[in-house]
Backbone as a chain_set.jsonl record, in Angstrom:
{"seq": "XXXXXXXXXXXXXXXXXXXXXXXXXXXXXXXXXXXXXXXXXXXXXXXX", "coords": {"N": [[50.496, 41.36, 48.933], [48.41, 41.496, 50.554], [45.99, 41.781, 49.259], [45.646, 39.013, 48.369], [45.054, 37.817, 50.876], [43.014, 38.913, 52.036], [41.203, 38.254, 49.719], [40.826, 35.235, 50.175], [39.948, 35.015, 52.599], [37.395, 36.395, 52.105], [36.33, 34.627, 50.548], [36.174, 32.525, 52.006], [34.872, 32.936, 54.223], [31.914, 32.416, 54.212], [31.618, 29.698, 54.399], [33.12, 29.614, 57.097], [31.444, 30.773, 58.741], [29.279, 28.947, 58.756], [30.296, 26.374, 59.708], [31.703, 24.623, 57.99], [34.091, 24.279, 57.034], [37.38, 22.171, 56.757], [38.775, 20.807, 59.687], [41.801, 21.523, 59.49], [41.916, 24.03, 57.91], [39.869, 25.454, 59.418], [41.547, 25.778, 61.62], [43.775, 27.026, 60.151], [42.16, 29.801, 59.005], [41.368, 30.86, 61.354], [43.685, 31.702, 62.762], [44.451, 32.987, 61.502], [42.662, 35.253, 61.212], [42.552, 35.744, 64.034], [45.363, 37.045, 64.619], [45.193, 39.063, 62.605], [43.208, 40.901, 63.428], [44.254, 41.445, 66.05], [44.404, 42.569, 69.544], [42.708, 44.723, 68.67], [40.391, 44.268, 69.903], [38.441, 42.447, 69.339], [37.955, 38.947, 68.178], [38.564, 36.034, 66.582], [36.539, 34.469, 67.362], [34.052, 35.429, 67.125], [34.036, 35.985, 64.333], [33.268, 33.594, 63.478]], "CA": [[49.92, 40.328, 49.724], [47.18, 41.981, 51.287], [44.788, 41.423, 48.284], [45.715, 37.741, 48.269], [44.786, 37.422, 51.929], [41.714, 39.53, 51.588], [40.553, 37.164, 48.704], [40.936, 34.295, 50.624], [38.895, 35.62, 53.74], [36.301, 36.158, 51.574], [36.035, 33.222, 49.798], [35.86, 30.957, 53.158], [34.086, 33.386, 55.419], [30.662, 32.283, 54.428], [32.06, 28.411, 55.233], [33.616, 29.206, 58.176], [30.342, 30.687, 59.085], [28.404, 27.631, 58.219], [31.283, 25.462, 60.154], [31.793, 23.522, 56.722], [35.545, 23.942, 56.919], [37.973, 21.339, 57.359], [40.007, 21.116, 60.64], [42.879, 22.209, 59.232], [41.47, 25.262, 57.271], [39.402, 26.058, 59.784], [42.505, 26.091, 62.379], [44.487, 28.542, 59.216], [41.111, 30.792, 58.786], [41.27, 31.486, 62.892], [45.036, 32.148, 63.06], [44.67, 34.642, 60.411], [41.641, 36.441, 62.208], [42.907, 36.609, 65.245], [46.296, 37.695, 64.104], [44.507, 40.554, 61.862], [42.449, 41.749, 64.371], [44.808, 41.398, 67.545], [44.774, 44.231, 70.003], [41.462, 45.631, 68.147], [39.207, 44.016, 70.88], [37.99, 41.706, 68.315], [38.82, 38.227, 68.544], [38.298, 35.062, 65.467], [35.806, 33.734, 67.452], [33.062, 36.456, 66.699], [33.508, 35.583, 62.916], [32.827, 32.251, 63.583]], "C": [[48.748, 40.429, 50.244], [45.804, 41.703, 50.517], [44.389, 40.15, 48.384], [44.897, 37.23, 49.77], [43.047, 37.856, 51.86], [40.768, 38.617, 50.741], [40.126, 35.839, 49.435], [39.692, 34.541, 52.088], [37.467, 35.534, 53.02], [35.634, 35.168, 51.016], [35.537, 32.223, 51.014], [34.979, 31.539, 54.142], [32.309, 32.613, 55.478], [30.485, 30.297, 54.931], [32.21, 28.356, 56.206], [31.894, 29.623, 59.219], [29.175, 29.364, 59.793], [29.243, 26.331, 58.935], [31.483, 24.216, 59.186], [33.217, 23.796, 56.422], [36.4, 22.662, 57.536], [38.662, 21.307, 58.728], [41.03, 21.91, 60.494], [42.745, 23.917, 58.467], [40.978, 25.856, 58.291], [40.251, 26.595, 61.001], [43.511, 27.779, 61.799], [43.756, 29.576, 59.73], [41.485, 31.72, 60.277], [42.501, 32.24, 63.407], [44.992, 33.27, 62.033], [43.769, 36.026, 61.253], [41.658, 37.201, 63.032], [44.251, 37.131, 65.222], [45.82, 38.917, 63.484], [43.927, 41.44, 62.838], [42.813, 41.93, 66.188], [45.072, 42.724, 68.13], [43.547, 45.195, 69.639], [40.391, 45.329, 69.222], [38.418, 42.735, 70.066], [38.696, 40.492, 68.438], [37.845, 37.136, 67.033], [37.466, 34.541, 65.884], [34.3, 34.325, 67.336], [33.103, 36.381, 65.46], [33.516, 34.363, 62.614], [31.314, 31.743, 63.368]], "O": [[48.041, 39.432, 50.395], [44.738, 41.453, 51.079], [43.198, 39.853, 48.478], [44.149, 36.255, 49.696], [42.108, 37.087, 51.653], [39.645, 38.315, 51.145], [38.989, 35.426, 49.208], [38.606, 33.964, 52.144], [36.586, 34.734, 53.332], [34.42, 34.974, 51.074], [34.68, 31.345, 50.913], [34.341, 30.798, 54.89], [31.677, 32.36, 56.504], [29.567, 29.777, 55.566], [31.747, 27.383, 56.802], [31.4, 28.928, 60.107], [28.605, 29.111, 60.855], [28.778, 25.221, 58.675], [31.43, 23.042, 59.555], [33.518, 23.432, 55.285], [36.133, 22.205, 58.647], [39.406, 22.288, 58.703], [41.231, 22.89, 61.211], [43.596, 24.789, 58.644], [41.466, 26.978, 58.43], [39.912, 27.671, 61.493], [43.804, 28.842, 62.345], [44.199, 30.286, 60.633], [41.791, 32.912, 60.31], [42.466, 33.151, 64.235], [45.624, 34.326, 62.032], [44.067, 37.148, 61.661], [41.294, 38.364, 63.208], [44.314, 37.961, 66.129], [46.198, 39.935, 64.063], [44.225, 42.628, 62.96], [42.126, 42.306, 67.138], [45.659, 43.682, 67.627], [43.394, 46.278, 70.205], [39.514, 46.174, 69.4], [37.643, 42.148, 70.821], [39.886, 40.559, 68.743], [36.739, 37.464, 66.603], [37.048, 33.75, 65.038], [33.381, 33.52, 67.488], [32.014, 36.761, 65.032], [33.774, 34.01, 61.464], [31.042, 30.548, 63.484]]}, "num_chains": 1, "name": "protein.A"}
């Protein structure tokens, strides 16, 4: 499962950085990032 998640994040990261994700996918992406780095001091907004 982790491999699938990493593949997804790698595929959409550039689109996210360019703000080219649809609102639904952007929300999904931020949810994944925020949960993945929860408690680490990193937040999803730093990846956008």
